[in-house]
A tleap script that builds the chain and sets N, CA, C and O, in Angstrom:
source leaprc.protein.ff14SB
mol = sequence {
  NMET ALA ILE GLY LEU ILE THR ARG PHE PRO
  GLU GLY ALA GLY ALA ASN GLU TYR ASP ALA
  VAL GLN ASN GLU LEU ASN THR GLU GLY ASP
  PRO PRO ASP GLY LEU TYR VAL HIE CYS CYS
  GLY GLU LEU GLU GLY ARG PHE GLN VAL PHE
  ASP ILE TRP GLU THR ARG GLU GLN HIE ASP
  ARG PHE GLN GLN GLU ARG LEU ILE PRO THR
  MET LYS ARG VAL MET GLY GLU GLU ARG PHE
  ALA GLU LEU PRO GLU ALA GLU ARG VAL GLU
  THR GLU ILE HIE ASN PHE VAL ILE CPRO
}
set mol.1.N position { -3.091 4.517 -18.513 }
set mol.1.CA position { -3.302 5.897 -18.632 }
set mol.1.C position { -2.340 6.710 -17.752 }
set mol.1.O position { -1.996 6.305 -16.642 }
set mol.2.N position { -1.910 7.882 -18.287 }
set mol.2.CA position { -1.017 8.725 -17.618 }
set mol.2.C position { -1.715 9.271 -16.452 }
set mol.2.O position { -2.927 9.484 -16.467 }
set mol.3.N position { -0.871 9.527 -15.320 }
set mol.3.CA position { -1.389 10.205 -14.095 }
set mol.3.C position { -0.573 11.370 -13.762 }
set mol.3.O position { 0.633 11.425 -14.004 }
set mol.4.N position { -1.317 12.402 -13.144 }
set mol.4.CA position { -0.557 13.582 -12.624 }
set mol.4.C position { -0.614 13.469 -11.161 }
set mol.4.O position { -1.610 13.040 -10.578 }
set mol.5.N position { 0.504 13.872 -10.543 }
set mol.5.CA position { 0.510 13.874 -9.072 }
set mol.5.C position { 1.135 15.233 -8.632 }
set mol.5.O position { 2.185 15.679 -9.095 }
set mol.6.N position { 0.378 15.830 -7.701 }
set mol.6.CA position { 0.897 17.026 -7.010 }
set mol.6.C position { 1.275 16.561 -5.605 }
set mol.6.O position { 0.427 15.969 -4.938 }
set mol.7.N position { 2.500 16.792 -5.112 }
set mol.7.CA position { 2.868 16.486 -3.798 }
set mol.7.C position { 3.160 17.750 -3.052 }
set mol.7.O position { 4.028 18.512 -3.479 }
set mol.8.N position { 2.502 18.012 -1.984 }
set mol.8.CA position { 2.661 19.285 -1.184 }
set mol.8.C position { 3.513 18.855 0.025 }
set mol.8.O position { 3.097 18.023 0.832 }
set mol.9.N position { 4.643 19.409 0.119 }
set mol.9.CA position { 5.562 19.045 1.191 }
set mol.9.C position { 5.005 19.490 2.508 }
set mol.9.O position { 4.334 20.521 2.553 }
set mol.10.N position { 5.249 18.754 3.619 }
set mol.10.CA position { 4.826 19.211 4.929 }
set mol.10.C position { 5.704 20.445 5.325 }
set mol.10.O position { 6.782 20.705 4.791 }
set mol.11.N position { 5.112 21.181 6.335 }
set mol.11.CA position { 5.817 22.292 6.867 }
set mol.11.C position { 7.155 21.751 7.407 }
set mol.11.O position { 7.195 20.675 8.004 }
set mol.12.N position { 8.231 22.492 7.197 }
set mol.12.CA position { 9.541 22.104 7.670 }
set mol.12.C position { 10.377 21.467 6.636 }
set mol.12.O position { 11.566 21.230 6.845 }
set mol.13.N position { 9.757 21.169 5.470 }
set mol.13.CA position { 10.478 20.596 4.333 }
set mol.13.C position { 10.302 21.563 3.147 }
set mol.13.O position { 9.189 22.037 2.920 }
set mol.14.N position { 11.292 21.848 2.439 }
set mol.14.CA position { 11.204 22.751 1.301 }
set mol.14.C position { 12.290 22.555 0.281 }
set mol.14.O position { 12.739 21.440 0.016 }
set mol.15.N position { 12.715 23.706 -0.303 }
set mol.15.CA position { 13.681 23.626 -1.428 }
set mol.15.C position { 14.952 23.084 -1.069 }
set mol.15.O position { 15.559 22.402 -1.894 }
set mol.16.N position { 15.476 23.329 0.180 }
set mol.16.CA position { 16.766 22.767 0.621 }
set mol.16.C position { 16.708 21.236 0.724 }
set mol.16.O position { 17.652 20.568 0.303 }
set mol.17.N position { 15.667 20.683 1.252 }
set mol.17.CA position { 15.553 19.257 1.349 }
set mol.17.C position { 15.327 18.607 0.063 }
set mol.17.O position { 15.854 17.531 -0.221 }
set mol.18.N position { 14.480 19.305 -0.789 }
set mol.18.CA position { 14.300 18.781 -2.154 }
set mol.18.C position { 15.650 18.755 -2.905 }
set mol.18.O position { 15.964 17.731 -3.512 }
set mol.19.N position { 16.436 19.796 -2.893 }
set mol.19.CA position { 17.640 19.888 -3.605 }
set mol.19.C position { 18.666 18.790 -3.151 }
set mol.19.O position { 19.368 18.180 -3.958 }
set mol.20.N position { 18.694 18.592 -1.829 }
set mol.20.CA position { 19.653 17.588 -1.332 }
set mol.20.C position { 19.295 16.142 -1.847 }
set mol.20.O position { 20.130 15.335 -2.256 }
set mol.21.N position { 17.980 15.936 -1.771 }
set mol.21.CA position { 17.527 14.542 -2.244 }
set mol.21.C position { 17.744 14.472 -3.716 }
set mol.21.O position { 18.249 13.442 -4.163 }
set mol.22.N position { 17.412 15.477 -4.551 }
set mol.22.CA position { 17.571 15.479 -5.982 }
set mol.22.C position { 18.997 15.282 -6.378 }
set mol.22.O position { 19.260 14.608 -7.375 }
set mol.23.N position { 19.958 15.848 -5.632 }
set mol.23.CA position { 21.369 15.667 -5.930 }
set mol.23.C position { 21.764 14.199 -5.849 }
set mol.23.O position { 22.505 13.689 -6.689 }
set mol.24.N position { 21.274 13.560 -4.860 }
set mol.24.CA position { 21.560 12.068 -4.716 }
set mol.24.C position { 20.818 11.197 -5.680 }
set mol.24.O position { 21.346 10.185 -6.141 }
set mol.25.N position { 19.560 11.581 -6.006 }
set mol.25.CA position { 18.735 10.688 -6.931 }
set mol.25.C position { 19.294 10.775 -8.416 }
set mol.25.O position { 19.247 9.813 -9.183 }
set mol.26.N position { 19.804 11.960 -8.739 }
set mol.26.CA position { 20.259 12.134 -10.134 }
set mol.26.C position { 19.139 11.728 -11.194 }
set mol.26.O position { 19.384 10.947 -12.113 }
set mol.27.N position { 18.001 12.264 -11.015 }
set mol.27.CA position { 16.964 11.871 -11.972 }
set mol.27.C position { 17.151 12.419 -13.337 }
set mol.27.O position { 16.611 11.867 -14.295 }
set mol.28.N position { 17.932 13.538 -13.484 }
set mol.28.CA position { 18.330 14.043 -14.811 }
set mol.28.C position { 19.271 13.109 -15.515 }
set mol.28.O position { 19.108 12.861 -16.709 }
set mol.29.N position { 20.243 12.587 -14.823 }
set mol.29.CA position { 21.196 11.711 -15.459 }
set mol.29.C position { 20.651 10.236 -15.614 }
set mol.29.O position { 21.004 9.517 -16.548 }
set mol.30.N position { 19.789 9.846 -14.655 }
set mol.30.CA position { 19.264 8.485 -14.620 }
set mol.30.C position { 17.715 8.611 -14.356 }
set mol.30.O position { 17.230 8.305 -13.266 }
set mol.31.N position { 16.981 9.070 -15.392 }
set mol.31.CA position { 15.560 9.239 -15.217 }
set mol.31.C position { 14.846 8.007 -14.924 }
set mol.31.O position { 15.216 6.970 -15.474 }
set mol.32.N position { 13.778 8.006 -14.047 }
set mol.32.CA position { 13.060 6.775 -13.697 }
set mol.32.C position { 12.159 6.428 -14.875 }
set mol.32.O position { 11.670 7.284 -15.613 }
set mol.33.N position { 11.974 5.135 -14.999 }
set mol.33.CA position { 11.100 4.531 -16.065 }
set mol.33.C position { 9.706 5.058 -15.882 }
set mol.33.O position { 9.139 4.895 -14.802 }
set mol.34.N position { 9.133 5.674 -16.864 }
set mol.34.CA position { 7.761 6.149 -16.903 }
set mol.34.C position { 7.516 7.527 -16.542 }
set mol.34.O position { 6.368 7.967 -16.600 }
set mol.35.N position { 8.571 8.312 -16.142 }
set mol.35.CA position { 8.381 9.715 -15.787 }
set mol.35.C position { 8.422 10.598 -17.095 }
set mol.35.O position { 9.368 10.610 -17.883 }
set mol.36.N position { 7.292 11.317 -17.210 }
set mol.36.CA position { 7.235 12.184 -18.443 }
set mol.36.C position { 7.663 13.653 -18.095 }
set mol.36.O position { 8.416 14.286 -18.835 }
set mol.37.N position { 7.173 14.137 -16.994 }
set mol.37.CA position { 7.413 15.546 -16.622 }
set mol.37.C position { 7.670 15.576 -15.051 }
set mol.37.O position { 6.990 14.902 -14.277 }
set mol.38.N position { 8.632 16.352 -14.669 }
set mol.38.CA position { 8.861 16.664 -13.222 }
set mol.38.C position { 9.168 18.129 -13.085 }
set mol.38.O position { 10.085 18.643 -13.726 }
set mol.39.N position { 8.425 18.789 -12.274 }
set mol.39.CA position { 8.714 20.243 -11.972 }
set mol.39.C position { 8.284 20.478 -10.509 }
set mol.39.O position { 7.555 19.689 -9.908 }
set mol.40.N position { 8.801 21.666 -9.949 }
set mol.40.CA position { 8.504 21.921 -8.587 }
set mol.40.C position { 8.659 23.401 -8.327 }
set mol.40.O position { 9.196 24.150 -9.143 }
set mol.41.N position { 8.192 23.783 -7.215 }
set mol.41.CA position { 8.303 25.229 -6.833 }
set mol.41.C position { 7.381 25.520 -5.588 }
set mol.41.O position { 6.630 24.661 -5.126 }
set mol.42.N position { 7.487 26.714 -5.112 }
set mol.42.CA position { 6.689 27.077 -3.950 }
set mol.42.C position { 5.466 27.687 -4.420 }
set mol.42.O position { 5.452 28.458 -5.380 }
set mol.43.N position { 4.342 27.324 -3.700 }
set mol.43.CA position { 3.047 27.953 -4.033 }
set mol.43.C position { 2.333 28.018 -2.681 }
set mol.43.O position { 2.202 27.042 -1.942 }
set mol.44.N position { 1.890 29.227 -2.424 }
set mol.44.CA position { 1.160 29.529 -1.170 }
set mol.44.C position { 1.960 29.135 0.128 }
set mol.44.O position { 1.401 28.704 1.136 }
set mol.45.N position { 3.215 29.305 0.021 }
set mol.45.CA position { 4.044 29.091 1.203 }
set mol.45.C position { 4.430 27.649 1.442 }
set mol.45.O position { 4.998 27.328 2.486 }
set mol.46.N position { 4.138 26.786 0.514 }
set mol.46.CA position { 4.493 25.347 0.583 }
set mol.46.C position { 5.188 24.909 -0.628 }
set mol.46.O position { 4.775 25.245 -1.738 }
set mol.47.N position { 6.290 24.127 -0.458 }
set mol.47.CA position { 7.002 23.628 -1.598 }
set mol.47.C position { 6.154 22.467 -2.213 }
set mol.47.O position { 5.603 21.636 -1.491 }
set mol.48.N position { 6.077 22.445 -3.482 }
set mol.48.CA position { 5.215 21.349 -4.159 }
set mol.48.C position { 5.935 20.818 -5.390 }
set mol.48.O position { 6.721 21.509 -6.038 }
set mol.49.N position { 5.637 19.589 -5.673 }
set mol.49.CA position { 6.161 18.830 -6.860 }
set mol.49.C position { 5.013 18.493 -7.716 }
set mol.49.O position { 3.972 18.089 -7.199 }
set mol.50.N position { 5.136 18.639 -9.075 }
set mol.50.CA position { 4.148 18.240 -9.956 }
set mol.50.C position { 4.810 17.219 -10.939 }
set mol.50.O position { 5.788 17.566 -11.602 }
set mol.51.N position { 4.317 16.046 -11.028 }
set mol.51.CA position { 4.845 14.970 -11.959 }
set mol.51.C position { 3.727 14.450 -12.845 }
set mol.51.O position { 2.552 14.425 -12.476 }
set mol.52.N position { 4.131 14.057 -13.976 }
set mol.52.CA position { 3.287 13.195 -14.872 }
set mol.52.C position { 4.038 11.896 -15.111 }
set mol.52.O position { 5.214 11.860 -15.474 }
set mol.53.N position { 3.291 10.850 -14.888 }
set mol.53.CA position { 3.902 9.519 -14.964 }
set mol.53.C position { 3.015 8.672 -15.987 }
set mol.53.O position { 1.803 8.851 -16.107 }
set mol.54.N position { 3.704 7.787 -16.667 }
set mol.54.CA position { 3.054 6.865 -17.564 }
set mol.54.C position { 1.978 6.029 -16.935 }
set mol.54.O position { 0.891 5.843 -17.483 }
set mol.55.N position { 2.310 5.534 -15.772 }
set mol.55.CA position { 1.386 4.715 -14.884 }
set mol.55.C position { 1.616 4.935 -13.405 }
set mol.55.O position { 2.678 5.390 -12.981 }
set mol.56.N position { 0.672 4.626 -12.687 }
set mol.56.CA position { 0.747 4.708 -11.234 }
set mol.56.C position { 1.823 3.749 -10.713 }
set mol.56.O position { 2.624 4.087 -9.842 }
set mol.57.N position { 1.806 2.598 -11.256 }
set mol.57.CA position { 2.739 1.444 -10.922 }
set mol.57.C position { 4.125 1.930 -11.041 }
set mol.57.O position { 4.931 1.666 -10.149 }
set mol.58.N position { 4.469 2.629 -12.088 }
set mol.58.CA position { 5.865 3.127 -12.260 }
set mol.58.C position { 6.182 4.181 -11.165 }
set mol.58.O position { 7.266 4.174 -10.582 }
set mol.59.N position { 5.254 5.043 -10.916 }
set mol.59.CA position { 5.533 5.983 -9.852 }
set mol.59.C position { 5.801 5.230 -8.535 }
set mol.59.O position { 6.807 5.476 -7.869 }
set mol.60.N position { 4.861 4.279 -8.156 }
set mol.60.CA position { 5.082 3.549 -6.911 }
set mol.60.C position { 6.297 2.815 -6.842 }
set mol.60.O position { 6.880 2.732 -5.761 }
set mol.61.N position { 6.764 2.256 -7.893 }
set mol.61.CA position { 8.059 1.504 -7.927 }
set mol.61.C position { 9.140 2.448 -7.677 }
set mol.61.O position { 9.994 2.136 -6.848 }
set mol.62.N position { 9.218 3.652 -8.337 }
set mol.62.CA position { 10.278 4.680 -8.115 }
set mol.62.C position { 10.253 5.140 -6.746 }
set mol.62.O position { 11.318 5.298 -6.149 }
set mol.63.N position { 9.132 5.374 -6.183 }
set mol.63.CA position { 9.009 5.871 -4.727 }
set mol.63.C position { 9.593 4.871 -3.824 }
set mol.63.O position { 10.435 5.240 -3.006 }
set mol.64.N position { 9.204 3.556 -3.897 }
set mol.64.CA position { 9.718 2.530 -3.004 }
set mol.64.C position { 11.157 2.176 -3.188 }
set mol.64.O position { 11.890 2.025 -2.211 }
set mol.65.N position { 11.606 2.030 -4.495 }
set mol.65.CA position { 12.988 1.634 -4.775 }
set mol.65.C position { 13.989 2.640 -4.737 }
set mol.65.O position { 15.144 2.337 -4.437 }
set mol.66.N position { 13.635 3.917 -5.036 }
set mol.66.CA position { 14.685 4.948 -5.215 }
set mol.66.C position { 14.400 6.148 -4.257 }
set mol.66.O position { 15.293 6.563 -3.519 }
set mol.67.N position { 13.175 6.694 -4.270 }
set mol.67.CA position { 12.938 7.936 -3.648 }
set mol.67.C position { 13.020 7.831 -2.059 }
set mol.67.O position { 13.743 8.573 -1.393 }
set mol.68.N position { 12.240 6.875 -1.539 }
set mol.68.CA position { 12.259 6.749 -0.017 }
set mol.68.C position { 13.592 6.328 0.536 }
set mol.68.O position { 14.031 6.904 1.532 }
set mol.69.N position { 14.280 5.338 -0.058 }
set mol.69.CA position { 15.600 4.997 0.447 }
set mol.69.C position { 16.618 6.186 0.356 }
set mol.69.O position { 17.495 6.313 1.211 }
set mol.70.N position { 16.486 7.052 -0.691 }
set mol.70.CA position { 17.365 8.185 -0.839 }
set mol.70.C position { 16.965 9.190 0.184 }
set mol.70.O position { 17.864 9.769 0.793 }
set mol.71.N position { 15.723 9.465 0.442 }
set mol.71.CA position { 15.351 10.445 1.453 }
set mol.71.C position { 15.840 10.051 2.802 }
set mol.71.O position { 16.327 10.895 3.554 }
set mol.72.N position { 15.722 8.732 3.153 }
set mol.72.CA position { 16.277 8.277 4.466 }
set mol.72.C position { 17.775 8.409 4.535 }
set mol.72.O position { 18.300 8.709 5.607 }
set mol.73.N position { 18.472 8.206 3.481 }
set mol.73.CA position { 19.909 8.281 3.487 }
set mol.73.C position { 20.284 9.802 3.646 }
set mol.73.O position { 21.154 10.106 4.462 }
set mol.74.N position { 19.719 10.669 2.970 }
set mol.74.CA position { 20.056 12.095 2.896 }
set mol.74.C position { 19.615 12.763 4.184 }
set mol.74.O position { 20.397 13.490 4.796 }
set mol.75.N position { 18.397 12.537 4.603 }
set mol.75.CA position { 17.800 13.278 5.782 }
set mol.75.C position { 18.089 12.507 7.079 }
set mol.75.O position { 17.983 13.094 8.156 }
set mol.76.N position { 18.432 11.281 7.022 }
set mol.76.CA position { 18.575 10.440 8.160 }
set mol.76.C position { 17.224 9.717 8.563 }
set mol.76.O position { 16.149 10.297 8.407 }
set mol.77.N position { 17.297 8.537 9.046 }
set mol.77.CA position { 16.088 7.757 9.312 }
set mol.77.C position { 15.213 8.435 10.330 }
set mol.77.O position { 13.990 8.441 10.194 }
set mol.78.N position { 15.848 9.033 11.396 }
set mol.78.CA position { 15.018 9.666 12.460 }
set mol.78.C position { 14.288 10.887 11.924 }
set mol.78.O position { 13.101 11.057 12.203 }
set mol.79.N position { 14.964 11.746 11.160 }
set mol.79.CA position { 14.331 13.004 10.622 }
set mol.79.C position { 13.251 12.568 9.624 }
set mol.79.O position { 12.184 13.180 9.574 }
set mol.80.N position { 13.514 11.506 8.817 }
set mol.80.CA position { 12.523 11.079 7.858 }
set mol.80.C position { 11.242 10.596 8.616 }
set mol.80.O position { 10.113 10.931 8.258 }
set mol.81.N position { 11.487 9.814 9.650 }
set mol.81.CA position { 10.293 9.220 10.413 }
set mol.81.C position { 9.513 10.342 11.131 }
set mol.81.O position { 8.325 10.166 11.400 }
set mol.82.N position { 10.144 11.487 11.448 }
set mol.82.CA position { 9.433 12.535 12.143 }
set mol.82.C position { 8.583 13.414 11.190 }
set mol.82.O position { 7.623 14.042 11.639 }
set mol.83.N position { 8.900 13.462 9.974 }
set mol.83.CA position { 8.178 14.231 8.983 }
set mol.83.C position { 6.763 13.799 8.872 }
set mol.83.O position { 6.484 12.606 8.757 }
set mol.84.N position { 5.824 14.770 8.904 }
set mol.84.CA position { 4.420 14.382 8.630 }
set mol.84.C position { 4.330 13.973 7.117 }
set mol.84.O position { 5.122 14.400 6.277 }
set mol.85.N position { 3.353 13.154 6.852 }
set mol.85.CA position { 3.114 12.720 5.471 }
set mol.85.C position { 2.788 13.858 4.588 }
set mol.85.O position { 2.043 14.755 4.982 }
set mol.86.N position { 3.341 13.858 3.353 }
set mol.86.CA position { 3.013 14.936 2.451 }
set mol.86.C position { 1.544 14.748 1.841 }
set mol.86.O position { 1.033 13.637 1.700 }
set mol.87.N position { 0.983 15.831 1.530 }
set mol.87.CA position { -0.370 15.790 0.908 }
set mol.87.C position { -0.181 15.507 -0.526 }
set mol.87.O position { 0.747 15.995 -1.170 }
set mol.88.N position { -1.115 14.673 -1.048 }
set mol.88.CA position { -0.948 14.256 -2.492 }
set mol.88.C position { -2.368 14.436 -3.127 }
set mol.88.O position { -3.405 14.125 -2.541 }
set mol.89.N position { -2.310 14.973 -4.393 }
set mol.89.CA position { -3.415 14.939 -5.285 }
set mol.89.C position { -3.135 14.238 -6.478 }
set mol.89.O position { -2.079 14.476 -7.064 }
set mol.90.N position { -3.965 13.374 -6.937 }
set mol.90.CA position { -3.681 12.546 -8.113 }
set mol.90.C position { -4.906 12.639 -9.110 }
set mol.90.O position { -6.069 12.612 -8.710 }
set mol.91.N position { -4.577 12.744 -10.336 }
set mol.91.CA position { -5.607 12.784 -11.326 }
set mol.91.C position { -5.183 12.021 -12.694 }
set mol.91.O position { -4.015 12.049 -13.080 }
set mol.92.N position { -6.092 11.413 -13.326 }
set mol.92.CA position { -5.791 10.882 -14.628 }
set mol.92.C position { -5.554 12.007 -15.587 }
set mol.92.O position { -6.330 12.963 -15.572 }
set mol.93.N position { -4.548 11.971 -16.419 }
set mol.93.CA position { -4.225 12.965 -17.411 }
set mol.93.C position { -5.024 12.658 -18.717 }
set mol.93.O position { -4.858 11.589 -19.305 }
set mol.94.N position { -5.837 13.550 -19.134 }
set mol.94.CA position { -6.591 13.444 -20.340 }
set mol.94.C position { -5.696 13.688 -21.585 }
set mol.94.O position { -5.802 12.996 -22.598 }
set mol.95.N position { -4.823 14.692 -21.460 }
set mol.95.CA position { -3.967 15.027 -22.640 }
set mol.95.C position { -2.788 15.891 -22.081 }
set mol.95.O position { -2.980 16.683 -21.158 }
set mol.96.N position { -1.627 15.726 -22.636 }
set mol.96.CA position { -0.526 16.637 -22.430 }
set mol.96.C position { 0.318 16.674 -23.643 }
set mol.96.O position { 0.333 15.716 -24.416 }
set mol.97.N position { 1.039 17.768 -23.845 }
set mol.97.CA position { 1.874 18.013 -24.991 }
set mol.97.C position { 3.268 18.209 -24.535 }
set mol.97.O position { 3.502 18.925 -23.562 }
set mol.98.N position { 4.188 17.616 -25.180 }
set mol.98.CA position { 5.626 17.917 -24.909 }
set mol.98.C position { 6.161 18.354 -26.351 }
set mol.98.O position { 6.361 17.512 -27.227 }
set mol.99.N position { 6.369 19.644 -26.533 }
set mol.99.CA position { 6.794 20.142 -27.831 }
set mol.99.C position { 8.175 19.646 -28.229 }
set mol.99.O position { 8.667 19.986 -29.304 }
savepdb mol mol.pdb
quit
């Protein structure tokens, strides 16, 4: 079943960090297996990402194999280690439409 994930960045991380990591990830040119939708923006003063994935396992694999290593490379190991963990909200997706 598809899952929706909202990731709320910790304070001190925002659009600049997101853009730097995205430039390295190249998810538009090399999309991860199982990603249906990816969007982001600021809400209530915090940068947030909303994704819909085919399965939780595909998300977890992307995070471990591509996202975290890229974040460490772009931000540096020390800066990455200092960041508080992002808040996450997960839900099963009942229905979504891609026209």
